N, C-alpha and C positions, 0 to 999 in steps of 0.2 A: 504493500500500500504506500510506503514512503516514496517509492520511485514514481508512482502515479501522481502523488502530491507535488513532487518536484516538477514533473512535466506540466501539470496544470498551472503551477505558480510561474513557470517560465513563460507560458503563453499569455497569462494575465499581465505579467510585468511588461512584456513586449508590447501589448496593446496599450497599456497605460503610458509607456514612454512615447509611443506614436501619437497618442492623443495629446499629451503635453506639448510635443514638438509642433503638431499642427495648430494647436490653440495659440501658441506663442509666436508663430511664424507670420511675418508680414509679407504678403505677396504683392508685388507691383510690376509695372511693365519692364523695369530695368532689372528685375530679379532673374538670375540664370535658371531658376527652378520654376517650372510651370506644370502644375498638376492640380487635380481637385482633391479635396481633403478626404472624402469618404473612400476614394480609391487608394489613398496612401494607407489609411487604417486597415482596409481590407488586405492590402499587400503585406502589411506587418503581420496580420493574422495568418495569412497564407505562408509566410516565412516561418512562423512558429510551427505550423502543421508539418511543413517540409522537414524541419529539424527533428521533430518528434518521430516522424516516419522513418527518417534515416536511423535514428536510435533503435526503433523497434525492429528494423531489418537486421540488426546485429544479434548474435547469439547471446541470449540472456541467461543469467543464473539467479537463482532465488537466494540472494545474499543481502542481509539487511543489518547494517551496522551504522550507528549514529556517528561513530568516529570517522567513517568513510565520508560522510556528508561534509563535515567540517574540513577534513583534509582536502577533499575535492574543491571546496570553495576557496581555500587558500591558494591551491595551485592555479585555479581558474582566474583569480584576481591578479596573481603575479603575471600570468600569461596575457591577460587583458591589458595590464599596464604596459607591458613590453610592446604589444601590438598597437596600443594607443600612441606611443612615441613614434612608431613607424608611420602611422596615419598623419600625425603632425608634420613629420618630415616630408611626406609625399605632397601635402597641400601647400607647403612653404617653398618647395623646390620646383614643382611643376607649375606651368601657367594655367592654373585652374582657379576660377573665381567661385568661392563658396562662403556662405555665411558661417558665423561661429555656431549658430544653432544646428546647422546641418552637420558640421564636423563633430559636435558633441553627440548628436544622435547616432552617427556612424560609430563612434567610439563606444557609446552605450550599448548598441546592438552587438558589437564585437565582444564586449565584456560579458553580456548575457549568454552569448553562444559559448564562449570559453568556459564560463562557470557551469553551464548546463552539461556540456560534454564531459568535463572533468569529474563532476559529481556522479554522472551516469556511469562512467567507466570505473570509477573507484567502487561504487556500490555493487557492480556486477563482477568485478575481477579483483576484489580486495585480498583474496587469498594469494594472489600472485605478486602483490606489492612488495613482499619481502625480497623477491629476487631482483627487483629494480632498485629498491632503497633498503639496504641492509639494516637489520634491527628494527624495522618498522613492519608490523604485522597486525592485521585486523582479524581476530579469531574469537569465535564464540567460547565463552567460559562457563555459561550456564548449563549445567547438566540436566536440569529438569525439563528443558524445552527441546531436547534433541528429538528429531522426528523418528518415528518407527515406520520402516518400509516393509510392507507385507508382501510375501511371495504367494504364488498360486496355491501351494500345498496347504499353507496355514489358513487360507480363505476357504478352501474346500473342507478342511478339517472342522471348522465351525466353532471351535472352542474360544477363538478370539472374540466372537460376538458375546459369549457368556462373560468373558473377562471385562468387556466394555460395560456390561450391565452392573458390575460390582463397583464401578468408579475407581478401580485400582489403576487404570491407565489414564493419565492426564496429559500425555504427550500427543502431539498431532500425528495422525495416521496418514501415510502416503500410499496410494495405489498407483504405481507407474502405469503408463498407457500400454506398454508392451505386456505387462502382467494381465491387464484387462482383456487385451486381444487374445492372449493365450487361453484365458478362462473361457472366452466366447468360442474359440476354436474347439475346446474340449466339449462344450455344451452342444456344438453342432456336429460332433463326431458321429460316424455311422455305427460305432460300437455302442451298444445299449448301456453297458456299465460305465464307460467314459462319459456318455451323454448324461446319465443320471448324476455322476460326480460333478460335471460342469454346471448343471442346473442347480445342484445343491450349493455350489460355490456362489453362483449369482444370487441365490436366495439369501445366503449369509451376508454377502456384500450389501444387498439392499437393506438387510436388517441393521447392519452397522451404520449405513448412511442415514437411516431414519432415527438413529439413536441420538437424542439431544445431549447426552452425557459425554460425548467424545467428539473431537474435531477430526474430520477426515476430508481429504481432497484427492482428486485425480491429478497426477503430475504429468503435464504435457510439455514441459520445458525440453528443448532439444540440446543435448550436451554432446559435443563432438566425440568424446571418448566413449560415451554410451552407444552412440549410433555406430561406432566402428566395431562393436562387439556383435557377434552373431548368436551366441548362446545366451539364454535368458538368465541363467545363474551368473554369468560374467557381467551382464548388464546391471543386475542387482548390486553386485559388489562395487562396480565402478560408480553407480549412482549414489550408493551409501557413502562412499568416500567423498564424492563431490558435494553432497548435502550435509556431510558430517552427521549422518544418522546411523541407526542400528537396524539390522535386518531381523524380522520376526519370521520364523520358519519352524517346520518340524522335519525338514529334509536333512538327513545325515550328511550327504555329500556337500550340499551347499554350506552347511555348518563348518565343515573342515576347510573348504575353499576360502570362505570368508575369514576364518581365523588365520590362515596362511597369509592372506593379504592385509592383515591388520585391521579388519573390520569387526566391530562387536556384533554378536549375534544373541538373540533371545530365542531359545528353543522351547516351544510350548510343551513338549514332552517333559523337559527338565522342570518347568514350572509346575506341571501336574504332579510329578513325583514329589516335589518339595512341599506341595500342599496336602499330600495324603496324611491322614491321622497317624500318630505314633502310639503304638500300644506296648506297654511294658509288661513283663511277666508278673502275674498276679492280678492283672486287671480283667474285668469281665466285659463281654460284648455279645450282642445278639446276631445270629446269622441263620439264614435259611439253608438247610441241607438239601443239595440238589442231586448228588450221586454218591455211590460208595467210593471209598479210597482204594489205594493199592494194597494196603495191609488189611487183614481181617478186622472188622469192627470199626474201621475208619469211615467217616463221612466227610464229604467235601462241599463247601459252599463258597460264596463270593460276596464281598462287600460291594457297596454302590460304585466305588472307584475301580472295581475289577480285581482287587486284592484277593488272592486265594486263601481260604481258611480251611485247615485240616483239623477235624474234631475227632478225638478218640471216643469210642463207644457210642457213635452216632450213626452207625450203618443202618440201624432199624428205625431211624427217624427221618428218612428221606421224605421231603415235602413238608416238613415241619420246621418251625423257627425255634431254635434252642439257644440257651444262654451257656456260653463256655467261659472257662478261665484260661487266659493266655499262659502258656508254658514257655514258649520261645518264639523268636521272630527270625526268619532267614531272608537276607537281602542278597539277590543274585542279579546277573545281567538280564534275566528274563523278567524280573520284577520282584515284588515283595511277597513272602508267604508267611502266614501266621499259623502256629501250631497251638492247640489247646485241648481241653477235655471238658466234657459236660459235667455239670455239678453232681449228677447222680451216677457218675462212672464208678464201677467197683474198684477196690484197691489194686487189683492186679492190672487193670487198665491204666490206672494212674501212674504206676511205676514203669509202664511200657515206654520205651524210647520212641519218640515220634519219628516216622520215616517219610521221605518225600515221595509223593505219588508219581506215576509215570507221566501223566499229562499235567501241564501247568497252565493250560489255556482254558478260558471259560467255554462252556458248551455253546 
């Protein structure tokens, strides 16, 4: 928004300068300047539009630093002063008859254009200023406002929509245009499974967009480094570095690639594991027994988050909800498993060592 404010202020100031010049100019038959006043004001407005159009044609980056604004103004004023001296030299050495008001207007317009272009360039490329001027760098230091860039897999997964409902995420969410196009291609796939996944992703994206608790935007900015990449994962990594953001994904390969490139990643699977409840030996919990276990007398159930629970002396309670006492917890690469025994288990079953069933996946 700040760059659009600068553009509007530039055009308004240019019009004000033209109006002041026209209002104070005395036109007579001996004056070398012959024109009508409305046409001059319209020309000043057209000049402002042309300058803004030239700026919009350049590759833009979403960078907003107040320090860049002041630094650009200083550079622009210095450049305008230098060009003003050249203008004075031209009108004093060449046989050109011009009033002092006309010369001042020319210098005023040059100063405006210099300030506008320097501010615009600094705001859009302030990360590169350090290479031009050593020890001068405009860099975001606020950690809480770093954007989160969503990839296709995490949108299809859908858990990001539930996280947004909890108000846990206060960072702006960014959906790159190429991710949206990939999601649409999956939704239009001939394969029924892929088509269903793509439509689910579009539904989740619509749910996040209509959520007033989170800020989300579609990123359309064209970055040369991003356009040069062909793979979507590589584009995500390059965009995250350009925007100083973090990638949100549940893709293992993208996670590793981003870490190798120095980009921070938030893995939704890691977040889900971290939020699972912790049960200590001796605590009690309720679980529904769904099937028999590997060992005689064992019953197997699952918590709401998918954690497997192995209960001793519960093989005859399939289909029932029982209260068990936790005896041990096993954490493995496949997930977390809880071992326990029912409260009415006989002493022989209580002393039995719990064993791991053959299958650790939910039915």
